[in-house]
VMD Tcl script that draws the C-alpha trace (Angstrom):
set ca {
  {0.20 -0.07 -0.07}
  {1.37 3.87 -0.87}
  {1.93 6.33 1.77}
  {-0.46 8.34 -0.06}
  {-3.09 5.80 1.56}
  {-2.90 7.63 5.24}
  {-4.41 10.69 5.71}
  {-2.43 13.30 5.96}
  {-2.43 15.34 9.69}
  {-4.05 18.60 7.85}
  {-7.44 16.16 6.34}
  {-8.26 15.37 10.32}
  {-8.49 19.48 10.45}
  {-10.39 19.23 7.01}
  {-14.23 21.18 7.06}
  {-16.59 19.13 6.04}
  {-19.15 21.48 5.60}
  {-20.93 24.42 7.20}
  {-21.28 24.49 11.53}
  {-24.73 23.94 12.70}
  {-26.59 26.85 13.84}
  {-27.25 27.14 17.70}
  {-30.24 25.37 18.94}
  {-32.50 28.30 19.82}
  {-35.58 26.36 21.13}
  {-37.81 23.90 20.04}
  {-39.62 25.66 17.37}
  {-36.19 26.97 15.60}
  {-35.95 26.25 11.86}
  {-32.74 24.41 11.70}
  {-30.87 24.31 8.46}
  {-31.35 20.45 7.33}
  {-29.99 21.00 3.22}
  {-26.45 22.34 4.96}
  {-26.78 19.23 7.50}
  {-27.26 16.45 4.65}
  {-24.41 18.15 2.47}
  {-21.96 17.74 5.57}
  {-23.13 13.82 5.22}
  {-22.28 13.78 1.92}
  {-19.11 15.27 2.17}
  {-17.69 12.90 4.86}
  {-19.31 9.91 3.00}
  {-17.43 10.41 0.70}
  {-14.30 11.55 2.08}
  {-14.86 8.33 4.32}
  {-15.16 6.10 1.25}
  {-11.71 7.84 -0.09}
  {-10.09 6.81 3.03}
  {-11.16 3.36 3.33}
  {-11.04 2.16 -0.37}
  {-7.57 0.96 0.85}
  {-8.68 -1.35 3.55}
  {-11.39 -2.73 1.50}
  {-8.91 -3.92 -1.05}
  {-6.33 -5.33 0.93}
  {-9.70 -7.40 2.58}
  {-9.97 -8.88 -0.90}
  {-6.50 -9.08 -1.72}
  {-5.73 -11.18 1.38}
  {-9.21 -13.11 0.79}
  {-7.63 -14.51 -2.92}
  {-4.58 -15.18 -1.90}
  {-6.25 -17.93 1.01}
  {-8.20 -19.01 -1.57}
  {-5.51 -19.73 -3.84}
  {-3.50 -21.42 -0.96}
  {-6.66 -23.58 -0.47}
  {-7.24 -24.02 -3.83}
  {-3.59 -25.62 -3.96}
  {-3.27 -27.18 -0.74}
  {-6.41 -27.75 1.08}
  {-7.44 -25.99 4.50}
  {-5.56 -28.44 6.26}
  {-2.17 -27.37 5.82}
  {-0.29 -24.78 8.33}
  {0.54 -22.25 5.25}
  {-3.36 -21.98 4.30}
  {-3.86 -21.54 8.47}
  {-1.17 -18.97 8.83}
  {-2.87 -16.97 5.62}
  {-6.27 -17.80 7.50}
  {-4.58 -16.10 10.56}
  {-3.20 -13.11 8.55}
  {-6.63 -12.29 7.53}
  {-8.56 -12.62 10.76}
  {-5.96 -10.66 12.49}
  {-6.33 -7.95 9.58}
  {-9.90 -7.77 9.51}
  {-10.02 -7.43 13.64}
  {-8.28 -4.32 13.05}
  {-9.85 -3.21 9.91}
  {-13.68 -4.13 10.48}
  {-13.62 -1.16 13.68}
  {-12.26 0.98 11.18}
  {-15.21 0.16 8.18}
  {-17.86 0.44 10.40}
  {-16.72 3.81 12.01}
  {-17.19 2.95 15.79}
  {-14.25 4.97 16.91}
  {-13.31 8.74 16.57}
  {-12.05 9.42 12.63}
  {-8.62 10.37 14.08}
  {-7.95 6.99 15.29}
  {-7.83 5.91 11.60}
  {-4.30 7.72 10.88}
  {-2.34 4.54 12.63}
  {-3.88 1.96 10.73}
  {-1.73 1.00 7.56}
  {1.15 1.05 10.49}
  {-0.94 -1.87 12.71}
  {-2.03 -3.88 9.58}
  {1.62 -4.37 8.02}
  {2.54 -5.53 11.12}
  {0.15 -8.18 10.99}
  {1.13 -8.98 7.37}
  {4.89 -9.17 8.45}
  {3.99 -11.08 11.63}
  {3.71 -14.82 9.63}
  {6.40 -16.39 10.35}
  {8.57 -18.95 7.98}
  {9.81 -21.87 9.80}
  {12.04 -24.17 8.02}
  {9.18 -26.74 8.57}
  {6.77 -24.36 6.05}
  {9.39 -24.90 3.06}
  {7.46 -27.57 1.57}
  {4.08 -25.63 1.60}
  {5.89 -22.84 0.16}
  {7.00 -24.88 -2.92}
  {3.43 -26.38 -3.05}
  {2.47 -22.66 -3.57}
  {5.32 -21.45 -5.38}
  {2.84 -19.37 -7.94}
  {2.40 -16.77 -4.85}
  {5.69 -16.80 -3.52}
  {8.67 -18.19 -5.86}
  {10.02 -16.81 -8.83}
  {8.16 -19.05 -11.87}
  {11.43 -21.38 -12.96}
  {11.88 -23.01 -9.13}
  {7.80 -24.01 -9.02}
  {8.21 -27.87 -7.86}
  {11.15 -27.44 -6.19}
  {11.16 -29.24 -2.60}
  {12.40 -27.51 0.66}
  {15.79 -29.07 0.36}
  {16.51 -28.22 -3.35}
  {15.33 -24.26 -2.17}
  {18.31 -23.88 0.72}
  {20.55 -25.66 -1.94}
  {19.61 -22.47 -4.40}
  {20.20 -20.23 -1.24}
  {23.47 -21.83 -0.16}
  {24.88 -21.57 -4.17}
  {23.57 -18.20 -4.09}
  {25.70 -17.11 -1.23}
  {28.85 -19.81 -1.98}
  {29.01 -18.67 -5.90}
  {27.59 -15.34 -5.91}
  {24.51 -15.69 -8.15}
  {20.83 -15.71 -8.55}
  {18.84 -18.09 -9.95}
  {15.71 -16.70 -9.44}
  {13.56 -16.69 -12.17}
  {16.20 -17.36 -15.00}
  {17.53 -19.81 -15.98}
  {15.27 -22.48 -16.47}
  {14.55 -24.56 -13.97}
  {15.89 -28.08 -15.75}
  {19.64 -25.79 -15.85}
  {19.04 -25.18 -11.97}
  {18.60 -28.94 -11.30}
  {21.50 -30.02 -13.12}
  {23.47 -27.53 -10.85}
  {22.06 -29.50 -7.51}
  {24.85 -32.83 -7.98}
  {27.97 -30.75 -8.79}
  {30.04 -30.23 -5.43}
  {32.53 -27.24 -6.70}
  {31.41 -23.68 -7.84}
  {33.75 -24.36 -10.87}
  {31.51 -27.22 -11.94}
  {28.94 -25.35 -11.44}
  {30.20 -22.10 -13.40}
  {31.47 -24.67 -15.92}
  {27.93 -26.10 -16.67}
  {26.43 -22.72 -16.63}
  {29.18 -21.57 -19.49}
  {28.05 -24.71 -21.67}
  {24.31 -23.82 -21.58}
  {25.22 -20.05 -22.01}
  {22.88 -19.96 -25.19}
  {20.08 -21.20 -23.02}
  {21.21 -19.23 -20.13}
  {20.91 -16.00 -22.15}
  {17.99 -16.77 -24.15}
  {16.16 -17.38 -20.59}
  {17.23 -13.85 -19.22}
  {16.08 -11.84 -22.34}
  {12.86 -13.66 -22.04}
  {12.24 -13.11 -18.50}
  {13.53 -9.20 -18.90}
  {10.46 -8.43 -21.29}
  {8.31 -8.83 -17.78}
  {10.17 -5.78 -16.64}
  {8.31 -2.96 -17.30}
  {8.44 -0.32 -14.90}
  {9.13 3.30 -16.47}
  {12.17 3.71 -14.18}
  {13.72 0.23 -14.86}
  {13.39 0.34 -18.67}
  {16.72 2.45 -19.55}
  {18.49 -0.53 -17.55}
  {16.68 -3.13 -19.09}
  {17.73 -1.56 -22.49}
  {21.55 -1.91 -21.05}
  {21.50 -5.57 -19.67}
  {19.64 -6.51 -22.90}
  {23.25 -5.21 -24.78}
  {24.77 -7.01 -21.98}
  {23.40 -10.33 -22.99}
  {24.45 -9.89 -26.92}
  {27.81 -8.59 -26.07}
  {28.05 -12.14 -24.39}
  {26.64 -14.05 -27.01}
  {29.07 -12.04 -29.49}
  {31.95 -13.48 -27.27}
  {32.65 -10.30 -25.44}
  {32.73 -11.37 -22.29}
  {34.61 -8.55 -20.65}
  {32.15 -5.98 -22.02}
  {29.68 -7.91 -20.61}
  {30.38 -8.25 -17.05}
  {30.72 -4.42 -17.22}
  {27.31 -3.67 -18.58}
  {25.90 -6.65 -16.32}
  {27.81 -4.77 -13.13}
  {26.96 -1.57 -14.12}
  {23.55 -2.26 -14.63}
  {23.51 -3.78 -10.85}
  {24.98 -0.69 -9.51}
  {22.84 1.61 -11.03}
  {19.77 -0.38 -9.65}
  {21.02 -0.74 -6.26}
  {21.89 2.78 -6.02}
  {18.71 4.24 -7.36}
  {15.95 1.46 -5.86}
  {18.05 -1.21 -4.04}
  {18.89 -0.22 -0.81}
  {15.82 1.31 -0.10}
  {13.90 -1.55 -1.48}
  {16.10 -4.13 0.65}
  {15.29 -2.02 3.99}
  {11.53 -2.20 2.58}
  {11.92 -5.88 2.43}
  {13.56 -6.35 5.75}
  {12.09 -3.72 8.27}
  {13.06 -5.83 11.19}
  {16.80 -5.26 11.01}
  {18.42 -2.43 12.35}
  {20.79 -1.22 9.54}
  {24.20 0.81 10.17}
  {24.11 4.61 9.88}
  {24.94 5.33 6.30}
  {25.46 1.65 5.20}
  {26.67 1.22 1.63}
  {25.39 -1.46 -0.96}
  {27.69 -3.81 1.28}
  {26.43 -3.12 4.77}
  {22.60 -3.03 3.75}
  {22.86 -6.40 2.01}
  {24.93 -7.88 4.84}
  {22.63 -6.53 7.18}
  {19.21 -8.22 5.89}
  {21.31 -11.53 5.09}
  {22.63 -11.62 8.58}
  {19.70 -11.09 10.53}
  {17.72 -13.94 9.11}
  {19.11 -16.33 11.33}
  {20.03 -19.10 8.81}
  {16.85 -18.49 6.69}
  {14.27 -19.19 9.90}
  {13.12 -16.07 10.47}
  {12.10 -15.04 6.75}
  {8.60 -14.13 6.21}
  {6.85 -16.03 3.02}
  {6.83 -12.57 1.66}
  {10.74 -12.06 2.02}
  {11.82 -15.30 1.01}
  {11.87 -14.74 -2.70}
  {13.98 -11.16 -1.59}
  {16.21 -13.40 0.28}
  {16.56 -15.69 -2.75}
  {17.98 -12.53 -4.97}
  {19.45 -10.70 -2.28}
  {21.92 -14.13 -1.51}
  {24.50 -13.49 -4.04}
  {24.95 -10.17 -3.84}
  {26.93 -10.08 -0.73}
  {29.97 -11.13 -2.54}
  {29.63 -8.61 -5.73}
  {29.68 -5.89 -3.62}
  {32.45 -7.24 -0.79}
  {35.62 -5.30 0.13}
  {39.00 -6.59 -0.48}
  {41.64 -6.83 -3.45}
  {40.78 -10.59 -4.58}
  {37.59 -12.39 -5.08}
  {36.94 -16.10 -6.24}
  {33.39 -14.58 -7.11}
  {31.81 -11.66 -9.55}
  {33.11 -8.36 -7.80}
  {31.42 -5.54 -8.86}
  {33.25 -3.47 -7.07}
  {36.81 -4.20 -8.29}
  {35.51 -4.59 -11.48}
  {35.03 -0.66 -11.63}
  {38.07 0.28 -9.52}
  {40.69 -1.95 -9.79}
  {40.26 -3.21 -13.47}
  {42.24 -6.25 -14.53}
  {42.13 -9.59 -16.48}
  {41.71 -11.22 -12.29}
  {38.32 -9.13 -12.00}
  {37.04 -9.65 -15.59}
  {37.07 -13.77 -16.07}
  {34.89 -15.78 -18.41}
  {33.22 -17.37 -15.39}
  {31.94 -14.31 -14.10}
  {29.74 -12.59 -16.88}
  {26.96 -15.06 -16.50}
  {26.63 -14.68 -12.74}
  {26.85 -10.61 -13.18}
  {24.03 -10.75 -15.84}
  {21.84 -13.32 -13.07}
  {22.25 -10.85 -10.53}
  {21.60 -8.00 -12.40}
  {18.56 -9.76 -14.14}
  {17.08 -10.87 -10.41}
  {17.14 -7.45 -8.93}
  {15.19 -5.84 -12.01}
  {12.84 -8.40 -11.50}
  {12.45 -8.02 -8.11}
  {12.23 -4.28 -7.96}
  {9.50 -4.42 -11.37}
  {7.60 -6.07 -8.96}
  {7.67 -3.94 -5.67}
  {8.11 -0.40 -7.21}
  {4.58 1.33 -7.46}
  {3.74 2.50 -10.80}
  {2.58 5.89 -11.69}
  {-1.32 4.93 -12.51}
  {-1.04 3.18 -9.23}
  {-0.33 6.51 -7.56}
  {-2.77 8.27 -9.25}
  {-5.70 5.85 -8.42}
  {-4.98 6.05 -4.66}
  {-3.99 9.90 -4.84}
}
mol new
graphics top color blue
foreach p $ca { graphics top sphere $p radius 0.5 }
foreach p [lrange $ca 0 end-1] q [lrange $ca 1 end] { graphics top cylinder $p $q radius 0.2 }
display resetview
């Protein structure tokens, strides 16, 4: 929900009609037309302010029904969604019924957000998460079980890459039996054409106007990689990753993990490290946060400090360019990281048309 949904402080002082004239006795004439006009204006204002609440109730009901249709009503994921909906309604119904002073509405958005974030994701729920993948996982990971999901997170952190939305599930599954990073890098290199094709196809879903320029540059990176100019492709992908993080990524990370305490003036590495370190081996993640963690998992290495590297490092590539910083095995990880961040941002950023609707 946008911040525009919450009424400004000035809204509470708005005059919704003429003041009622003082009581002048039993036979006095009342200005009924002015009174009714005040009621009409108040009603219109209430409808505008309360529509986001009604919309959230509809969305949560739709989510609950989707989980029920996939898994049935007797599973823990369904119960978690049902409990969240009940908590939400418990907060929203008094507002919708206007049983309290209108000024009490001002803090409802924060309270509802706390309820949604409180739906926890213990490790035992990962099987349910996989079953409801359409809601909480990138499409290329549908059908993977809990162990597969944890393996993907481990590979992301160890290998400095993201497997969210691309490449195709067939390639992702082929990485699981491989024990060494260089083996996994080699497999991605062997399937380079398919990986680049999957990235290009996935980027077509990124349509937010603030991201389309970066999509164009990342698409140039995939073309450059196909042409055999790996250093150029890695540089382009690294610059897209840096630009996306600087413009939107840090704020997106903080929104995605609001429970984390971030260092003052933290850079990319500090922000990402704080979010990943707070997850306690992923056991404290919520359903909504798992996909975000999946995107961030490989990015800590990309923005890590130091003068040497075993995985793609955007900082060294930009500030200490050398053949060691530009290796053939870093090309696809760099492209996959930039691609995953753009996909995640495209889903999270407000759309101009949505802002107009909520204004």
